[in-house]
C-alpha positions as CSV (number, residue, x, y, z in Angstrom):
1,X,8.3,-10.2,14.2
2,X,10.9,-9.8,16.9
3,X,13.6,-7.8,15.0
4,X,13.5,-4.2,16.1
5,X,12.8,-1.6,13.4
6,X,13.2,2.2,13.4
7,X,10.6,4.7,12.1
8,X,11.7,8.3,11.5
9,X,9.2,10.9,12.3
10,X,9.1,14.5,11.1
11,X,8.3,15.8,14.5
12,X,7.7,19.4,13.3
13,X,5.3,18.6,10.5
14,X,1.5,19.1,11.0
15,X,-0.8,21.6,12.6
16,X,-0.1,20.7,16.2
17,X,3.4,19.4,16.0
18,X,5.2,18.1,17.9
19,X,2.6,17.3,20.6
20,X,0.4,15.2,18.2
21,X,3.4,13.4,16.8
22,X,4.7,12.4,20.2
23,X,1.3,11.3,21.5
24,X,0.5,9.4,18.2
25,X,3.9,7.6,18.5
26,X,3.0,6.6,22.0
27,X,-0.3,5.0,20.8
28,X,1.6,3.2,18.0
29,X,4.2,1.9,20.5
30,X,1.5,-0.1,22.3
31,X,0.4,-1.7,19.0
32,X,4.0,-2.2,17.7
33,X,6.3,-3.0,20.6
34,X,9.1,-3.9,18.2
35,X,9.4,-0.3,16.9
36,X,11.9,2.3,17.9
37,X,11.2,6.0,17.1
38,X,13.5,8.7,15.8
39,X,12.0,12.1,16.4
40,X,13.5,14.7,14.0
41,X,13.1,18.3,15.0
42,X,13.5,20.8,17.9
43,X,14.7,18.7,20.8
44,X,13.9,21.5,23.2
45,X,10.3,20.9,22.4
46,X,10.4,17.2,21.9
47,X,12.3,16.0,24.9
48,X,9.9,17.4,27.6
49,X,7.1,15.7,25.9
50,X,9.0,12.4,25.8
51,X,9.9,12.6,29.5
52,X,6.3,12.5,30.4
53,X,5.9,9.2,28.6
54,X,8.5,6.9,30.1
55,X,7.9,3.8,28.0
56,X,8.0,5.8,24.8
57,X,11.1,7.6,25.9
58,X,12.9,4.3,26.3
59,X,12.4,3.4,22.7
60,X,13.0,6.8,21.3
61,X,15.9,9.1,20.3
62,X,16.0,12.6,18.8
63,X,17.8,14.2,15.9
64,X,17.9,17.9,16.5
65,X,17.2,20.6,13.9
66,X,15.4,23.9,14.4
67,X,14.6,24.1,10.7
68,X,11.2,22.9,9.4
69,X,9.2,23.4,6.2
70,X,6.1,25.6,6.5
71,X,2.8,24.3,5.1
72,X,2.6,27.0,2.5
73,X,6.2,26.6,1.1
74,X,6.3,25.8,-2.6
75,X,7.8,22.3,-3.2
76,X,10.6,23.7,-5.4
77,X,11.7,26.1,-2.7
78,X,11.4,23.4,0.0
79,X,13.7,21.1,-2.1
80,X,16.3,23.8,-2.5
81,X,16.3,25.4,1.0
82,X,15.0,22.6,3.2
83,X,18.2,20.5,3.4
84,X,18.4,20.8,7.2
85,X,14.6,20.6,7.8
86,X,13.1,18.0,9.9
87,X,11.4,16.5,6.9
88,X,14.5,16.2,4.8
89,X,16.6,14.8,7.7
90,X,13.9,12.1,8.4
91,X,13.9,11.0,4.9
92,X,17.7,11.0,4.8
93,X,17.6,8.4,7.7
94,X,15.5,6.2,5.5
95,X,17.8,6.6,2.5
96,X,20.8,5.8,4.7
97,X,19.2,2.6,6.0
98,X,18.9,3.9,9.6
99,X,15.1,3.8,9.5
100,X,12.7,1.6,7.5
101,X,10.2,4.4,6.9
102,X,9.5,8.1,7.4
103,X,6.2,9.7,8.5
104,X,5.3,13.4,8.1
105,X,2.2,15.4,8.6
106,X,3.9,18.3,6.9
107,X,3.5,20.1,3.5
108,X,2.3,17.5,1.0
109,X,3.9,18.9,-2.1
110,X,7.2,19.3,-0.3
111,X,7.1,15.8,1.0
112,X,6.5,14.5,-2.5
113,X,9.4,16.4,-4.0
114,X,11.9,15.6,-1.2
115,X,10.8,11.9,-1.0
116,X,11.5,11.6,-4.7
117,X,14.8,13.4,-4.6
118,X,16.1,11.6,-1.6
119,X,14.7,8.1,-2.0
120,X,14.7,7.9,-5.8
121,X,12.2,6.1,-7.9
122,X,12.4,2.3,-8.3
123,X,13.9,1.0,-11.6
124,X,11.1,0.6,-14.2
125,X,8.9,3.3,-12.6
126,X,8.6,6.7,-14.3
127,X,6.6,8.6,-11.6
128,X,5.7,7.8,-8.0
129,X,2.0,7.9,-7.2
130,X,0.1,8.8,-4.0
131,X,-2.2,6.1,-2.7
132,X,-4.6,5.7,0.2
133,X,-6.9,3.1,1.6
134,X,-10.7,3.8,1.6
135,X,-13.4,1.8,3.3
136,X,-15.9,0.0,1.1
137,X,-18.9,-2.3,1.4
138,X,-16.7,-5.3,1.0
139,X,-13.7,-4.3,3.1
140,X,-11.1,-1.8,1.9
141,X,-9.7,-0.7,-1.4
142,X,-6.7,1.4,-2.5
143,X,-7.0,4.5,-4.7
144,X,-4.2,6.0,-6.6
145,X,-3.0,8.5,-7.8
146,X,-4.4,11.1,-5.4
147,X,-2.6,14.2,-6.8
148,X,1.1,13.5,-7.4
149,X,0.6,13.4,-11.2
150,X,-2.2,15.5,-12.6
151,X,-1.5,14.4,-16.1
152,X,-0.6,10.7,-17.0
153,X,-0.1,8.7,-20.1
154,X,-1.1,5.0,-20.6
155,X,2.2,3.7,-19.3
156,X,2.0,5.6,-16.1
157,X,-1.5,4.2,-15.4
158,X,-0.2,0.6,-16.1
159,X,2.6,1.3,-13.6
160,X,0.2,2.6,-11.1
161,X,-1.8,-0.6,-11.5
162,X,1.3,-2.7,-10.7
163,X,2.2,-0.5,-7.7
164,X,-1.3,-0.6,-6.3
165,X,-1.3,-4.4,-6.7
166,X,1.9,-4.6,-4.6
167,X,0.4,-2.4,-2.0
168,X,-2.8,-4.5,-1.6
169,X,-0.9,-7.7,-1.6
170,X,1.3,-6.6,1.3
171,X,-1.2,-4.6,3.3
172,X,-4.5,-6.5,2.8
173,X,-3.0,-10.0,2.1
174,X,-5.0,-10.4,-1.2
175,X,-3.1,-12.8,-3.5
176,X,-4.6,-11.8,-6.7
177,X,-6.1,-8.4,-6.4
178,X,-8.8,-7.0,-8.7
179,X,-7.8,-3.7,-10.6
180,X,-10.0,-1.2,-12.4
181,X,-9.3,2.0,-14.2
182,X,-11.5,4.9,-13.1
183,X,-13.4,6.2,-16.0
184,X,-16.7,8.0,-17.0
185,X,-18.3,4.7,-18.0
186,X,-17.6,1.0,-18.3
187,X,-17.9,0.8,-22.0
188,X,-14.7,0.2,-24.0
189,X,-15.2,3.3,-26.2
190,X,-15.5,5.7,-23.3
191,X,-12.8,7.9,-21.6
192,X,-9.7,9.6,-22.7
193,X,-7.3,8.0,-25.1
194,X,-4.6,7.3,-22.4
195,X,-7.2,5.4,-20.3
196,X,-8.3,3.2,-23.3
197,X,-4.7,2.7,-24.2
198,X,-3.8,1.6,-20.7
199,X,-6.7,-0.9,-20.7
200,X,-5.4,-2.3,-24.0
201,X,-1.9,-2.7,-22.7
202,X,-3.1,-4.5,-19.5
203,X,-5.5,-6.8,-21.4
204,X,-2.6,-7.9,-23.7
205,X,-0.3,-8.5,-20.7
206,X,-0.2,-11.4,-18.3
207,X,0.3,-9.3,-15.1
208,X,-0.3,-10.7,-11.6
209,X,-3.7,-9.2,-11.1
210,X,-7.3,-9.6,-12.2
211,X,-8.1,-6.7,-14.5
212,X,-11.9,-5.8,-14.4
213,X,-11.6,-3.0,-17.0
214,X,-13.3,0.4,-16.4
215,X,-15.0,1.4,-13.1
216,X,-17.0,4.4,-12.3
217,X,-17.0,6.7,-9.2
218,X,-19.9,4.9,-7.6
219,X,-18.0,1.6,-7.8
220,X,-15.3,2.8,-5.4
221,X,-17.4,2.6,-2.2
222,X,-19.1,-0.5,-3.4
223,X,-15.7,-2.2,-3.4
224,X,-16.0,-3.3,-7.0
225,X,-12.2,-3.7,-7.2
226,X,-9.3,-3.8,-4.8
227,X,-7.3,-1.2,-6.7
228,X,-8.8,1.9,-8.3
229,X,-6.4,3.5,-10.7
230,X,-6.7,7.1,-12.0
231,X,-4.5,10.1,-12.9
232,X,-3.8,12.4,-10.0
233,X,-6.4,15.0,-10.9
234,X,-9.2,12.6,-11.2
235,X,-8.2,10.6,-8.2
236,X,-7.9,13.6,-5.9
237,X,-11.3,14.9,-7.0
238,X,-12.9,11.5,-6.4
239,X,-11.3,11.1,-2.9
240,X,-12.3,14.6,-1.8
241,X,-15.9,14.0,-3.1
242,X,-16.1,10.8,-1.0
243,X,-14.8,12.6,2.0
244,X,-17.3,15.5,1.6
245,X,-20.2,13.0,1.0
246,X,-19.4,11.2,4.3
247,X,-19.2,14.4,6.2
248,X,-22.5,15.6,4.8
249,X,-24.2,12.3,5.5
250,X,-23.2,12.3,9.2
251,X,-24.2,15.9,9.5
252,X,-27.6,15.2,7.9
253,X,-28.2,12.2,10.2
254,X,-27.3,14.3,13.3
255,X,-29.7,17.1,12.3
256,X,-32.5,14.4,11.7
257,X,-32.0,12.9,15.2
258,X,-32.3,16.4,16.7
259,X,-35.4,17.4,14.8
260,X,-38.0,16.4,17.3
261,X,-38.4,14.7,20.7
262,X,-39.3,11.4,19.0
263,X,-36.3,11.6,16.9
264,X,-34.1,12.1,19.9
265,X,-35.7,9.0,21.5
266,X,-35.0,7.2,18.3
267,X,-31.4,8.1,18.5
268,X,-31.2,6.4,22.0
269,X,-32.3,3.2,20.4
270,X,-30.0,3.6,17.3
271,X,-27.0,4.9,19.3
272,X,-25.1,1.5,19.3
273,X,-25.6,1.1,15.6
274,X,-24.5,4.8,15.0
275,X,-21.4,4.3,17.0
276,X,-20.5,1.2,15.0
277,X,-21.1,3.1,11.7
278,X,-19.0,6.1,12.9
279,X,-16.2,3.8,13.9
280,X,-16.2,2.1,10.5
281,X,-16.1,5.3,8.5
282,X,-13.8,7.2,10.9
283,X,-11.3,9.0,8.7
284,X,-8.7,8.6,11.4
285,X,-8.6,4.8,10.7
286,X,-7.6,5.5,7.2
287,X,-5.1,8.4,7.8
288,X,-2.0,8.0,5.9
289,X,-1.3,8.4,2.2
290,X,1.7,6.6,0.7
291,X,4.1,7.5,-2.1
292,X,4.4,4.4,-4.1
293,X,7.2,3.7,-6.6
294,X,10.0,5.0,-4.4
295,X,13.0,3.0,-3.1
296,X,11.9,3.6,0.4
297,X,8.7,4.1,2.4
298,X,7.3,7.6,2.9
299,X,3.9,8.1,4.5
300,X,2.0,11.4,4.6
301,X,-0.3,12.0,7.6
302,X,-3.1,14.5,7.3
303,X,-1.8,17.8,8.7
304,X,-4.8,18.2,11.0
305,X,-4.7,14.6,12.3
306,X,-5.2,13.9,16.0
307,X,-3.0,11.4,17.9
308,X,-5.2,8.5,16.9
309,X,-5.0,9.4,13.3
310,X,-1.2,10.0,13.5
311,X,-0.8,6.6,15.2
312,X,-2.6,5.0,12.2
313,X,-0.2,6.6,9.8
314,X,2.7,5.2,11.7
315,X,1.0,1.8,11.7
316,X,0.7,2.0,7.9
317,X,4.4,2.6,7.6
318,X,5.2,-0.2,10.0
319,X,3.0,-2.7,8.2
320,X,4.5,-1.8,4.8
321,X,8.0,-2.4,6.3
322,X,7.4,-5.6,8.1
323,X,5.4,-7.2,5.2
324,X,7.9,-6.4,2.6
325,X,6.2,-3.8,0.4
326,X,9.4,-2.6,-1.4
327,X,10.4,-6.2,-2.2
328,X,7.0,-7.0,-3.5
329,X,7.0,-3.9,-5.6
330,X,10.3,-5.0,-7.1
331,X,8.8,-8.3,-8.1
332,X,5.7,-6.7,-9.7
333,X,7.8,-4.3,-11.7
334,X,10.0,-7.1,-12.9
335,X,7.0,-8.9,-14.2
336,X,5.8,-5.7,-16.0
337,X,9.2,-5.3,-17.6
338,X,9.3,-8.9,-18.7
339,X,5.9,-8.4,-20.3
340,X,7.2,-5.4,-22.3
341,X,9.9,-7.6,-23.8
342,X,7.5,-10.1,-25.1
């Protein structure tokens, strides 16, 4: 792709902003030379950082505001009082067509609320959902919702399936993704009513994905399906449990290798394999959650991300834009609506 695109960055969002934002953008610049960056925030803090990075400075501009949304601000307050905030102005640029996507490491609830207000939901979508990629035995899978909607009905879960399908098609290049509803068992009679109803709706429809029925928590990391669908409460708990398990496992392995002289010698032999494993499961590689179902791309980076993690969040936004995620979502929603009319 040779056409230049612009990514708007909430330069004041995150634990170590704007330094991490600028350094992350510089890493992303090397991977995506066709991208221009719009840094939204306090230019007196941003400009000195850009001047040290000449190549990044050449493809960047700033939009000044000294207002930002604190990490502990309630979403409702952020929506009312954050009209001049760096987060809001970055999303305004997307809505106005001046940028193809916005990335923020700021307040998650505020970003969700403001993204929905500024970008609006796509026709045919009742609620946006938060999605993220996770590593699996096979490759990668997408899990949604991760907390945007703690309570969902059957239609919401069906819409999440459609949005997740569009995400996997554009990001992973899978033509016919497999989809599963996260449940407490694979049997048809298990789970809450809305989950069973969603499965019934999907089974009766001719949607453009391969529905595998119910999947359980242990199926996620096995890569049993490409798209794992859940309500926001269940999805968030599942993801946090996976993150905690990975952290525990690495800690246990580290303690084991430090337990004796022979264990330390064993580590020297296993070091290349351990490095490969750490790279594969490095959470920085999967940094970046996306709000699906909006008429624009909004990516949430982890607030404590380092420059590598932030660069990957930017990369996610770029990939969604250049591979036509919004257009693919429109097509998938149109198929869902046509199914409803049958």
